[in-house]
Each structure stands twice: as C-alpha cells, then as structure tokens.
C-alpha positions, -999 to 999 in steps of 0.1 A, spaced: 88 -40 205 62 -58 225 79 -46 257 78 -10 246 40 -12 239 35 -26 274 54 2 289 35 27 268 2 12 279 13 12 316 23 49 312 -11 57 298 -28 38 327 -7 57 352 -16 90 336 -53 82 336 -50 72 373 -33 105 381 -61 124 364 -88 105 382 -70 110 416 -67 148 410 -103 151 400 -113 131 431 -92 154 454 -107 185 439 -143 171 441 -138 160 477 -124 194 486 -153 212 470 -178 190 489 -160 196 522 -160 234 516 -197 233 508 -204 213 539 -183 238 559 -201 267 543 -235 251 550 -226 247 587 -226 209 585 -189 206 595 -165 228 614 -135 241 596 -112 215 613 -137 187 606 -139 197 570 -101 198 566 -98 164 583 -125 148 561 -108 162 530 -75 148 541 -88 114 550 -113 110 521 -99 132 494 -61 129 497 -53 97 515 -69 72 490 -53 86 459 -20 90 477 -20 54 488 -30 42 453 -2 62 437 23 49 463 11 13 456 17 18 419 52 32 426 62 3 449 48 -22 423 70 -6 396 101 -8 418 95 -45 424 97 -53 387 
C-alpha cells in the first residue's frame, strides 16, 4: 500500500512538472514572438531563442525524469 502511494505521488509530481514545462514553452514562445514583432530579434534569432530557452530546458528535465525512472 505504501508503495502505491509513493507511485501515485510521483505520478502527480510528473504531471505537475509537465504542466509547468508546457506553460514555460508557451510563455517563452509568446515572448519570442513579441520580440520579433517589436523588431528586437530577427525571425531566425527568435526561433533559435525559443528553441534554446523555451524547449531545451523542459525537454532535458523530462528526459532526466525518464532516465531516473528507468534506473529504479
């Protein structure tokens, strides 16, 4: 029973992390689009910033959670 509650808590933590990462990616994309629209970044620079700042950190975090789960 205790093991089930730990798995359930881990599942909730992973779900929360997924929601946070999705919100982060959308927010970073919005900021990059606004910077592009304002002329602060070119289209290519805006895309690159979004990929590096918006997509890469959540992807690496999710990948780290997956590799940690497979080690157990």
